[in-house]
BAGUDO-545068 format. One record per residue (C-alpha): residue in one letter; x, y, z. Coordinates in steps of 0.5 Angstrom, whole numbers. Example, Ala and Ser with C-alpha at 12.3 -4.5 7.8 and 13.67 -1.06 7.14 Angstrom:
% residues 2
<resn:a&c1:25&c2:-9&c3:16>
<resn:s&c1:27&c2:-2&c3:14>
//
This chain:
% residues 365
<resn:m&c1:278&c2:242&c3:296>
<resn:k&c1:274&c2:244&c3:302>
<resn:r&c1:277&c2:242&c3:309>
<resn:e&c1:270&c2:239&c3:311>
<resn:a&c1:269&c2:236&c3:304>
<resn:k&c1:276&c2:232&c3:305>
<resn:l&c1:274&c2:230&c3:312>
<resn:l&c1:267&c2:227&c3:309>
<resn:l&c1:271&c2:224&c3:303>
<resn:n&c1:276&c2:220&c3:308>
<resn:k&c1:270&c2:218&c3:312>
<resn:a&c1:266&c2:215&c3:306>
<resn:c&c1:273&c2:211&c3:303>
<resn:d&c1:274&c2:209&c3:310>
<resn:s&c1:266&c2:206&c3:310>
<resn:l&c1:267&c2:203&c3:303>
<resn:l&c1:274&c2:200&c3:305>
<resn:l&c1:270&c2:196&c3:311>
<resn:a&c1:264&c2:194&c3:307>
<resn:i&c1:269&c2:191&c3:302>
<resn:e&c1:273&c2:188&c3:308>
<resn:l&c1:266&c2:185&c3:311>
<resn:f&c1:263&c2:182&c3:305>
<resn:n&c1:270&c2:178&c3:303>
<resn:r&c1:270&c2:175&c3:310>
<resn:p&c1:269&c2:168&c3:311>
<resn:h&c1:264&c2:167&c3:316>
<resn:d&c1:257&c2:170&c3:316>
<resn:r&c1:255&c2:173&c3:323>
<resn:g&c1:253&c2:180&c3:322>
<resn:r&c1:256&c2:180&c3:315>
<resn:v&c1:250&c2:182&c3:311>
<resn:t&c1:247&c2:187&c3:315>
<resn:g&c1:254&c2:190&c3:317>
<resn:t&c1:256&c2:190&c3:309>
<resn:l&c1:250&c2:194&c3:307>
<resn:i&c1:250&c2:199&c3:313>
<resn:l&c1:257&c2:201&c3:312>
<resn:l&c1:256&c2:201&c3:304>
<resn:d&c1:250&c2:206&c3:305>
<resn:h&c1:254&c2:210&c3:310>
<resn:a&c1:260&c2:211&c3:305>
<resn:f&c1:255&c2:213&c3:300>
<resn:e&c1:252&c2:218&c3:304>
<resn:m&c1:258&c2:221&c3:307>
<resn:f&c1:261&c2:221&c3:299>
<resn:l&c1:254&c2:225&c3:297>
<resn:k&c1:255&c2:230&c3:302>
<resn:a&c1:263&c2:231&c3:300>
<resn:a&c1:261&c2:232&c3:293>
<resn:i&c1:255&c2:237&c3:294>
<resn:l&c1:260&c2:241&c3:299>
<resn:h&c1:266&c2:240&c3:293>
<resn:r&c1:261&c2:243&c3:288>
<resn:g&c1:259&c2:249&c3:292>
<resn:g&c1:252&c2:246&c3:295>
<resn:r&c1:250&c2:246&c3:302>
<resn:i&c1:249&c2:240&c3:306>
<resn:r&c1:245&c2:244&c3:312>
<resn:e&c1:238&c2:247&c3:311>
<resn:r&c1:238&c2:254&c3:314>
<resn:r&c1:238&c2:254&c3:322>
<resn:a&c1:238&c2:247&c3:322>
<resn:k&c1:242&c2:243&c3:327>
<resn:q&c1:243&c2:237&c3:323>
<resn:t&c1:245&c2:236&c3:316>
<resn:i&c1:241&c2:233&c3:310>
<resn:g&c1:239&c2:226&c3:309>
<resn:f&c1:240&c2:221&c3:304>
<resn:d&c1:234&c2:222&c3:299>
<resn:k&c1:236&c2:230&c3:300>
<resn:c&c1:243&c2:229&c3:298>
<resn:v&c1:241&c2:224&c3:292>
<resn:r&c1:236&c2:229&c3:290>
<resn:l&c1:241&c2:235&c3:290>
<resn:g&c1:246&c2:231&c3:286>
<resn:l&c1:241&c2:229&c3:281>
<resn:s&c1:237&c2:236&c3:280>
<resn:d&c1:241&c2:242&c3:282>
<resn:g&c1:244&c2:245&c3:276>
<resn:k&c1:251&c2:248&c3:280>
<resn:v&c1:252&c2:241&c3:284>
<resn:k&c1:249&c2:236&c3:279>
<resn:f&c1:254&c2:230&c3:279>
<resn:l&c1:249&c2:224&c3:278>
<resn:t&c1:245&c2:221&c3:273>
<resn:e&c1:238&c2:218&c3:274>
<resn:e&c1:241&c2:211&c3:273>
<resn:q&c1:246&c2:212&c3:278>
<resn:a&c1:241&c2:215&c3:283>
<resn:l&c1:237&c2:208&c3:282>
<resn:t&c1:243&c2:204&c3:285>
<resn:l&c1:243&c2:209&c3:291>
<resn:q&c1:236&c2:208&c3:292>
<resn:i&c1:237&c2:200&c3:292>
<resn:i&c1:243&c2:200&c3:297>
<resn:n&c1:239&c2:205&c3:301>
<resn:g&c1:233&c2:201&c3:301>
<resn:l&c1:236&c2:194&c3:303>
<resn:r&c1:240&c2:198&c3:308>
<resn:d&c1:234&c2:200&c3:311>
<resn:a&c1:231&c2:193&c3:312>
<resn:a&c1:237&c2:190&c3:314>
<resn:q&c1:238&c2:195&c3:320>
<resn:h&c1:231&c2:195&c3:322>
<resn:h&c1:228&c2:188&c3:321>
<resn:l&c1:229&c2:182&c3:317>
<resn:l&c1:233&c2:181&c3:311>
<resn:d&c1:235&c2:174&c3:308>
<resn:i&c1:239&c2:176&c3:301>
<resn:s&c1:242&c2:171&c3:297>
<resn:e&c1:250&c2:171&c3:295>
<resn:g&c1:248&c2:173&c3:288>
<resn:q&c1:244&c2:179&c3:290>
<resn:l&c1:249&c2:181&c3:295>
<resn:y&c1:255&c2:181&c3:290>
<resn:i&c1:251&c2:185&c3:285>
<resn:h&c1:249&c2:190&c3:290>
<resn:v&c1:256&c2:191&c3:293>
<resn:q&c1:260&c2:190&c3:286>
<resn:s&c1:255&c2:195&c3:283>
<resn:g&c1:256&c2:200&c3:289>
<resn:v&c1:264&c2:199&c3:289>
<resn:t&c1:263&c2:201&c3:281>
<resn:l&c1:259&c2:207&c3:282>
<resn:f&c1:263&c2:210&c3:288>
<resn:r&c1:269&c2:209&c3:283>
<resn:d&c1:266&c2:212&c3:277>
<resn:l&c1:263&c2:218&c3:282>
<resn:l&c1:270&c2:219&c3:285>
<resn:k&c1:273&c2:220&c3:279>
<resn:y&c1:268&c2:224&c3:276>
<resn:v&c1:267&c2:229&c3:282>
<resn:f&c1:274&c2:229&c3:285>
<resn:g&c1:279&c2:227&c3:279>
<resn:q&c1:281&c2:221&c3:284>
<resn:d&c1:282&c2:214&c3:283>
<resn:l&c1:280&c2:209&c3:287>
<resn:t&c1:286&c2:205&c3:287>
<resn:r&c1:289&c2:211&c3:292>
<resn:y&c1:285&c2:208&c3:297>
<resn:l&c1:284&c2:201&c3:296>
<resn:p&c1:289&c2:196&c3:294>
<resn:t&c1:289&c2:192&c3:287>
<resn:r&c1:287&c2:185&c3:288>
<resn:v&c1:282&c2:180&c3:285>
<resn:l&c1:277&c2:179&c3:290>
<resn:p&c1:272&c2:175&c3:292>
<resn:v&c1:274&c2:168&c3:292>
<resn:s&c1:267&c2:165&c3:291>
<resn:t&c1:263&c2:158&c3:291>
<resn:s&c1:257&c2:161&c3:288>
<resn:p&c1:259&c2:166&c3:282>
<resn:p&c1:254&c2:171&c3:280>
<resn:t&c1:249&c2:170&c3:274>
<resn:d&c1:245&c2:175&c3:270>
<resn:l&c1:239&c2:179&c3:273>
<resn:a&c1:234&c2:174&c3:270>
<resn:t&c1:237&c2:168&c3:272>
<resn:l&c1:238&c2:170&c3:279>
<resn:f&c1:231&c2:172&c3:280>
<resn:d&c1:229&c2:165&c3:277>
<resn:s&c1:233&c2:162&c3:282>
<resn:e&c1:230&c2:166&c3:288>
<resn:v&c1:223&c2:166&c3:286>
<resn:e&c1:224&c2:158&c3:286>
<resn:a&c1:227&c2:158&c3:293>
<resn:i&c1:221&c2:162&c3:295>
<resn:r&c1:216&c2:157&c3:292>
<resn:q&c1:220&c2:152&c3:296>
<resn:l&c1:218&c2:155&c3:302>
<resn:l&c1:211&c2:156&c3:301>
<resn:q&c1:210&c2:148&c3:299>
<resn:p&c1:204&c2:145&c3:302>
<resn:g&c1:206&c2:142&c3:309>
<resn:k&c1:212&c2:146&c3:310>
<resn:r&c1:210&c2:153&c3:309>
<resn:r&c1:215&c2:158&c3:313>
<resn:q&c1:212&c2:165&c3:312>
<resn:i&c1:217&c2:168&c3:316>
<resn:e&c1:223&c2:165&c3:312>
<resn:m&c1:219&c2:167&c3:306>
<resn:e&c1:218&c2:174&c3:308>
<resn:a&c1:225&c2:175&c3:309>
<resn:r&c1:227&c2:172&c3:303>
<resn:l&c1:222&c2:176&c3:299>
<resn:r&c1:224&c2:182&c3:302>
<resn:p&c1:230&c2:184&c3:298>
<resn:l&c1:227&c2:183&c3:291>
<resn:a&c1:221&c2:187&c3:293>
<resn:i&c1:226&c2:193&c3:296>
<resn:l&c1:229&c2:192&c3:289>
<resn:d&c1:223&c2:193&c3:285>
<resn:s&c1:220&c2:198&c3:289>
<resn:a&c1:226&c2:202&c3:289>
<resn:i&c1:227&c2:202&c3:281>
<resn:r&c1:219&c2:204&c3:281>
<resn:g&c1:220&c2:210&c3:285>
<resn:e&c1:217&c2:207&c3:292>
<resn:k&c1:221&c2:209&c3:298>
<resn:k&c1:217&c2:204&c3:303>
<resn:q&c1:218&c2:197&c3:306>
<resn:l&c1:213&c2:192&c3:305>
<resn:s&c1:208&c2:190&c3:310>
<resn:s&c1:208&c2:182&c3:312>
<resn:g&c1:201&c2:182&c3:308>
<resn:q&c1:204&c2:185&c3:302>
<resn:l&c1:209&c2:180&c3:302>
<resn:r&c1:205&c2:174&c3:303>
<resn:r&c1:200&c2:177&c3:297>
<resn:i&c1:206&c2:177&c3:293>
<resn:g&c1:208&c2:170&c3:295>
<resn:r&c1:201&c2:167&c3:293>
<resn:h&c1:202&c2:170&c3:286>
<resn:l&c1:209&c2:167&c3:285>
<resn:s&c1:207&c2:160&c3:288>
<resn:s&c1:201&c2:160&c3:284>
<resn:g&c1:206&c2:160&c3:278>
<resn:k&c1:205&c2:167&c3:276>
<resn:e&c1:212&c2:170&c3:272>
<resn:w&c1:216&c2:174&c3:276>
<resn:t&c1:217&c2:179&c3:271>
<resn:e&c1:209&c2:181&c3:272>
<resn:v&c1:210&c2:181&c3:280>
<resn:f&c1:216&c2:185&c3:279>
<resn:p&c1:215&c2:190&c3:273>
<resn:g&c1:221&c2:195&c3:276>
<resn:v&c1:226&c2:189&c3:276>
<resn:a&c1:224&c2:187&c3:269>
<resn:a&c1:225&c2:194&c3:266>
<resn:v&c1:233&c2:194&c3:268>
<resn:e&c1:239&c2:190&c3:267>
<resn:i&c1:246&c2:189&c3:269>
<resn:t&c1:252&c2:191&c3:265>
<resn:t&c1:259&c2:189&c3:266>
<resn:d&c1:265&c2:191&c3:263>
<resn:g&c1:272&c2:188&c3:264>
<resn:t&c1:274&c2:183&c3:269>
<resn:g&c1:278&c2:182&c3:275>
<resn:p&c1:281&c2:188&c3:279>
<resn:t&c1:278&c2:192&c3:273>
<resn:l&c1:271&c2:189&c3:273>
<resn:s&c1:265&c2:194&c3:273>
<resn:l&c1:258&c2:192&c3:274>
<resn:r&c1:252&c2:197&c3:273>
<resn:i&c1:245&c2:197&c3:274>
<resn:t&c1:242&c2:200&c3:267>
<resn:k&c1:235&c2:201&c3:264>
<resn:k&c1:233&c2:197&c3:258>
<resn:e&c1:233&c2:201&c3:252>
<resn:g&c1:226&c2:205&c3:251>
<resn:i&c1:225&c2:206&c3:258>
<resn:p&c1:225&c2:213&c3:261>
<resn:v&c1:227&c2:214&c3:268>
<resn:r&c1:224&c2:220&c3:271>
<resn:l&c1:225&c2:225&c3:277>
<resn:v&c1:219&c2:224&c3:282>
<resn:p&c1:217&c2:231&c3:285>
<resn:e&c1:219&c2:232&c3:292>
<resn:g&c1:214&c2:231&c3:297>
<resn:t&c1:211&c2:226&c3:294>
<resn:p&c1:208&c2:221&c3:299>
<resn:g&c1:212&c2:215&c3:300>
<resn:a&c1:216&c2:216&c3:293>
<resn:a&c1:224&c2:216&c3:292>
<resn:v&c1:228&c2:221&c3:288>
<resn:v&c1:227&c2:217&c3:281>
<resn:a&c1:223&c2:212&c3:278>
<resn:v&c1:223&c2:208&c3:272>
<resn:k&c1:217&c2:209&c3:268>
<resn:r&c1:215&c2:203&c3:264>
<resn:v&c1:212&c2:205&c3:257>
<resn:n&c1:210&c2:202&c3:251>
<resn:e&c1:215&c2:203&c3:246>
<resn:l&c1:211&c2:206&c3:240>
<resn:d&c1:209&c2:211&c3:246>
<resn:f&c1:217&c2:213&c3:247>
<resn:y&c1:218&c2:213&c3:239>
<resn:s&c1:212&c2:217&c3:238>
<resn:l&c1:214&c2:221&c3:232>
<resn:g&c1:214&c2:220&c3:224>
<resn:a&c1:219&c2:224&c3:220>
<resn:k&c1:213&c2:229&c3:218>
<resn:q&c1:211&c2:230&c3:225>
<resn:l&c1:219&c2:231&c3:227>
<resn:a&c1:219&c2:236&c3:221>
<resn:e&c1:213&c2:240&c3:224>
<resn:k&c1:216&c2:241&c3:231>
<resn:l&c1:222&c2:243&c3:228>
<resn:n&c1:219&c2:248&c3:223>
<resn:l&c1:223&c2:245&c3:218>
<resn:t&c1:221&c2:242&c3:211>
<resn:l&c1:221&c2:235&c3:211>
<resn:p&c1:227&c2:234&c3:206>
<resn:k&c1:231&c2:239&c3:210>
<resn:t&c1:229&c2:235&c3:216>
<resn:v&c1:231&c2:228&c3:213>
<resn:a&c1:238&c2:231&c3:211>
<resn:i&c1:240&c2:233&c3:218>
<resn:i&c1:238&c2:227&c3:221>
<resn:d&c1:243&c2:223&c3:216>
<resn:y&c1:248&c2:229&c3:217>
<resn:l&c1:247&c2:227&c3:225>
<resn:g&c1:247&c2:220&c3:224>
<resn:i&c1:240&c2:220&c3:228>
<resn:r&c1:238&c2:213&c3:226>
<resn:k&c1:244&c2:210&c3:228>
<resn:d&c1:242&c2:211&c3:236>
<resn:p&c1:237&c2:208&c3:239>
<resn:k&c1:235&c2:214&c3:244>
<resn:y&c1:233&c2:217&c3:238>
<resn:y&c1:230&c2:212&c3:233>
<resn:k&c1:227&c2:205&c3:232>
<resn:q&c1:224&c2:201&c3:226>
<resn:f&c1:217&c2:197&c3:228>
<resn:k&c1:215&c2:192&c3:223>
<resn:i&c1:207&c2:192&c3:224>
<resn:g&c1:204&c2:187&c3:219>
<resn:g&c1:208&c2:187&c3:213>
<resn:v&c1:209&c2:195&c3:214>
<resn:t&c1:215&c2:198&c3:217>
<resn:h&c1:214&c2:204&c3:221>
<resn:k&c1:220&c2:209&c3:222>
<resn:r&c1:219&c2:212&c3:229>
<resn:y&c1:223&c2:218&c3:232>
<resn:s&c1:223&c2:219&c3:240>
<resn:p&c1:222&c2:227&c3:243>
<resn:k&c1:230&c2:226&c3:244>
<resn:a&c1:231&c2:227&c3:237>
<resn:i&c1:228&c2:234&c3:237>
<resn:e&c1:233&c2:236&c3:243>
<resn:r&c1:239&c2:233&c3:239>
<resn:i&c1:237&c2:237&c3:232>
<resn:k&c1:236&c2:243&c3:236>
<resn:t&c1:243&c2:243&c3:240>
<resn:a&c1:246&c2:242&c3:233>
<resn:l&c1:242&c2:247&c3:230>
<resn:e&c1:245&c2:252&c3:235>
<resn:k&c1:252&c2:251&c3:232>
<resn:e&c1:250&c2:250&c3:224>
<resn:s&c1:244&c2:253&c3:221>
<resn:a&c1:239&c2:248&c3:217>
<resn:e&c1:241&c2:251&c3:210>
<resn:e&c1:249&c2:250&c3:212>
<resn:i&c1:247&c2:243&c3:213>
<resn:w&c1:243&c2:242&c3:207>
<resn:e&c1:249&c2:245&c3:203>
<resn:k&c1:254&c2:240&c3:206>
<resn:m&c1:249&c2:234&c3:205>
<resn:k&c1:248&c2:236&c3:198>
<resn:q&c1:255&c2:237&c3:196>
<resn:r&c1:256&c2:230&c3:200>
<resn:r&c1:251&c2:227&c3:195>
<resn:m&c1:254&c2:230&c3:189>
<resn:k&c1:261&c2:227&c3:191>
<resn:k&c1:258&c2:220&c3:192>
<resn:k&c1:254&c2:221&c3:185>
<resn:d&c1:261&c2:223&c3:182>
<resn:a&c1:264&c2:217&c3:185>
<resn:r&c1:259&c2:212&c3:182>
<resn:e&c1:259&c2:215&c3:175>
<resn:k&c1:267&c2:214&c3:175>
<resn:y&c1:267&c2:207&c3:178>
<resn:s&c1:262&c2:205&c3:173>
<resn:h&c1:266&c2:207&c3:167>
//
């Protein structure tokens, strides 16, 4: 490992350790702000270490300063030789960076449930990337302990948002309107939603109050925060091996936002109609692959395309079932055809069908 990358990685692990230490301390003075600042700093140092380790540059030509957080994320996501991030991992980084920005520069009132989700998903992401980029286990830097002890255990994202929105509505009840407190409580929800939708901005007081009016009028939070409605929290394991990740829901793509787009982050969730996502029938798929329909269906069966929701989904409209494929199925089939020809797969499937037929006839006798 290059010396500069090693020093940056050590600095990243130091900041992560301090963030965890602050998160787990039993008193609150400066706890939230300190935790978010250190967690964000840990990732900026890690991203720079990873870029250097994979042969990239963290300084523009003739620049005195190293590149910023967003540029690091973009390089880790889209630079061919450097690439080590997925779109969903970039979403997590955007959310943490947005929360840090608000905590450092203005007011942020974030609940324990929200803070836990973001810190634990951050630790999971750091562990995943440390293993993937550097081949190291996080236990090399942190002790294996079961933490935290909590009087307010976290819930799933939907339940958490229900309780947050109810708390905001209470602050807006007639006779006890507390606008400043409402804005501080609403801000982390708005940051989460904006980061997911790819908007790199802090909302103004006017915008937050408008959102508050929508919520107090009884509007569902899934309508007010469409970005959050497009993701979910997935959990693997328990105790010291707990992994918590923010992932997009099935059928909802993540797109790279063009660099230089005003007010935009690096990636965004694009909410689409599922029939737009699964836009191809078998005949259309065959035409795009320049194959006959029978050979296309044989390849689909051979690759198990219909078993993977990235490629296939059935829709029932009225009494009719529609079998639909996503454009990703084209990529999957083309990749497979680089290793085996359509004719070879056709022959294999024909032999497979003959064996099944012989087995059925043998069993029937």
